[in-house]
N, C-alpha and C positions, 0 to 999 in steps of 0.2 A: 158133487160142483162147489167149491169155496167161495165164500165172497170177494175174491180179488179177482176170481176166473170171471163170475159175474159184473162186476165194475170193469175188467177190460172188455167183455163183450158187449155191455153196454157204450163205454167209449169208442170202440171200434164202432158200432154204428152211426153215434154222433158226428165221428169225424169222418165217415164214410158219406155222412149227408150233405158236406158241404159242395156243393157243385162245382168244379172248376170250370166246364166250361161258361156256365153263365157269369159266373164273378170274372174269370178274364175277358170274355165278351166287355160287361160292363166295364171295366177297366180301361181297353180299348174302344169304347164308344162303338160299340159294335151291335148290330141286331140281337137280339135273346137269340139264341139257337132252339131254342125250343120253338120256334114261331117262323125260323128261318128254315131252306135247306131241305132235308129229310126231318127234321123238327125232335132230333135226339142232340142232346148237350152231351155228347162227348167230342175226341179229338180229328175223326175224322168230317162231323158236320162242322167245327171251327176251323177249319181248315177252307171249306167250301165258303163259310160266310166272313171269315177275316186273314186268312192266309197262313205263309208258314209258322210266322212268329206265334202268333196266338195259338194256333194247334200243339206248336212244341210246347210250349207253358202249359197248355190241360193234361197235353198227355203225362209229363213231369210230375205234377201237383194230383192227378189222379193214380199215379203207381204209388206217388207217397201215401196217399190215403190208404191203399195196402200194405205197403211196408211198415209203417210206423208202429202201429199197436200191434202186428206182428212181432216184429223185431222185441219191439217192449215186454211182450210177453213172454218171449222166447228168452230173453234176459231176465224174469223173472220165476225161470223156473215151471212155465205150466204146463201140463203136461201134452202129448203131441195131437190127442184127442180134442182138444180143447181151444190149442193153438187152430187146428182148420177149423172151431167154431167161430173163432174170434175172425179169423179169413171170411169167413163166411156173413158174416155181422157187419163187417166193411162193406162187403159186396150190397149188401142189401140196402146199406146206408146210400151208396150211390145210385141203386134201383129205384130205391124207394125213399127219397130225401123228408126228413124232417123239416127243412127251412124250407123247402120248395114246392110246397104242395105234392109231397110225395109222386113229382115227374121226374123221375131221373134216367138216366142211361142205361149202358149195358154190361155196363162191370167188365170189359174186358182189360184195361189197364189199371184197374183196381185188384183184378184177383191176379194179374201179373207181378200187382207189385206185393200182394201178401204171399206169391211164392219164393220170392230171393231170401228172404233171412231162413228160412227153413231146408231150400233144396236151391241154391244158386244154378247148378247145374240144370234142374229141369226149366229153370225158369230162362235158359239159355236156349235149351231145346225149343222151349215154346217159340221165344222170339227169332230163331232161325226157322219153325217151321211158317209162323205167321209171313215173314220177309219173302222165302221161298215161294210161297203160294199165292204170295200179293202180286209177286216179279212175274210170275208165268200168267195170272188171271186179270192184273189191275184192277180186281175186284176186294174192296176191303174187307167186306161182311163174308166172303166166302174163305179169305186167309182165316177170319176171325170163327168162322165154325167147322173149319179144319180144324183149327188147332185145338179149340177147347174139347172137340170128340177127341185128341188125340191124348190130352190131358192126362186122363186117370191111367191112360195104360205108359205114360212116361213115369206117372208117379210110383205105380205099380212098380215099377220097374226100378227105381231110382232112391224111393222114402216111401215104402209100400204100408207104413201106418198112418201116412195123409190121403192113402185111396178113399174113404168113404169121405171125408170133406169135399177133398175136389171133383168128386163125383156130383155132390150135393154142387158146389158152384158151375159145373159145366151142366147142370142140368137147367140152371138156374137161366144161364147165358144163353143156352138154346130155346127155353121159353121167350127171354126177351129179342131174338133174332125170328120170331114166327111171321113176322111183315117179310125179313128178308129171305126167309128161307121160299114163300111163295114168290117174291118176286123173282129168286133164282132159277125156281121150277119152272119158269111160265116168258124166262127168256128176258126179264123186263129189270133184272137189276144196273142199276149206272156204273159203268167201270171209267179209272182215272185214265185221261188223257196221258199219253206217254209225251214228256215235254222235250222238245230239241237244245 
């Protein structure tokens, strides 16, 4: 592993550590998403706390956190396996943010952003999967769980050299969704109501 690769891994973690949800809620004068709703600083909870615009901005910047370091590393010629580790580092930053007492989100959007530079087809498949499951179930966590479980299979089909890092990211996200999995299994997970 070169010094450049180590630098990009560190940079990805530090960029991932910027909690878009917390920053945007502060800018909009909203409650801290870590203390309201589900307590998760992510797009879904920001939507509950502040509505559509703050939620969309959170999603956009969380995607960028994964996309920027991986895209930059891709153009620097870093090898595929290490690109995967850089993506993992960005997700770890989101989950354990250095600047926010290591209390972060679940890294779904950040992981998606990390996929775009190396395999846009796979990223589109993940988006379609999430949208389809969410449209049927209206449960954001279920859509995320189904999507991350399918991600390694999509990766092996489209860009097999990234399969191991994607498995690592998927396991991280599944681990972060433990509480959601328990609520889903007991039928207590809340669904979004359809708007007229």
